[in-house]
N, C-alpha and C positions, 0 to 999 in steps of 0.2 A: 448520371446513369443513362437515362434516355434523353436525347437531344431533340425535345419537342419545342418548336417555336410557336409564336403566336398565330401564324397562318395555319399550321398543322392542327392546333388546338380548334381554331374555328371551324375548319373542315370537319373534324371529329364531332364537334358540337352539332353542326348542321345535319350530318349523317345520323347522328344519335336521334335528333328531334324527328327526322324523316322515318326512321326505322322504328323506334320505340313509340314515338308520339308524344305531344306535349303533356297529355293527361297522365301518362305513366312515368314521365321523366323524374319527378321527385322521388318515387320509390325506387326507380333503378339507380339514381345517384346515391341514395341512401344505402342500398344494398351494396354497391360498389365501394362506398366509403368504409363499410363494416368490413368487407373482405380485405381492403388495403390495410386497415387497422390490424387485423389478425395477421397478415403477412408481415407486417412491421414488427409486431410483437414476437412472432416466431424468429425472425431474423435477428432481432436483438438478443433474444435468449440464446440463440445459436452463437452468435458473435461473443457473448459474455462467456459462454462455456469455453470457446476456442482460446480466448484471452487468458482465462484461468489456467488452462492446460500449459499454455505458452509460459506464463509467470512461474508455474511450478517447475517446468523444465529448466528454466533459467536459474531458479533458486537452488535446484539440485547440482546444476553445474557450478554455481558459485561456491556452494558448500563444499564440493569436491576440491575446488581450487583452494579454499580456505583450509581445508584439512591437509592437503599436500604442503601448503606453505607453512602451516603450523609445525608439521613434521620436519620440514627442513630447518626452521628456526630452533626447534627443540634439539635437533641433531647437531647443529652448530654451537650451541650454547650447553655446557654441562649443567646438571641439576644444581650443583652447589654454588655456581656463580649467579644464579637467578634468585631474586627475592620473592617469596610468594605473596600473592595478593591476600588481603584479609578475607575472612570467610563472610558469607552473607549475614550469618547471625552474630558476627562480632560486635562489640560495643563501640559506640561512637568515639570514644577516646583513642581506641587502638586503630581505628580506621583513618583518623584524620587529626592533624594537629591544629587545624582551624576550627573555631566554633561554627556551627551551622547557622544560617541566617534565614529569617522568615522572607519569603518573596514579597509579601505584601507591604511591610514596613521597614525591613532590614534589621530588625531586633534579634538578638542572640536567641536560639532555641535551646541551646545547651549551655551548661556552665563552662567557663574557660577551662582549658586542659590543666590537669594538675602538674606541679612541678615534679621533674624526675627524682626518683629516690637517691638519696646521697650514698655514695660508695664508701665502704670503710677505708680508712687510710692505709691498711696493711695490704690491700689488693693491687 
């Protein structure tokens, strides 16, 4: 941000000692440090707010693209050609043919799927 080299910093320190005096220098540095900390906190808060607004705008833009793409896909594919997804409250047997496995040890969490019902011979 500020391009201050070692020589400029040395000149600033000498001028500060001459103007403020060595006796009041620690108090002045402490006060300057507090102000710099406040400025950093405010700028961080401001930057966070701006970033959040940008993310929200990007999300709204992506949601609009997803809605448009979804409408295009739905228009291209008739309703009867698509298989509906299982509902959120559906049982595990209807949602998947594979048994669920525990992530910790790989054991089955559900019983294996039941065999499909046999069809009568007349159908």
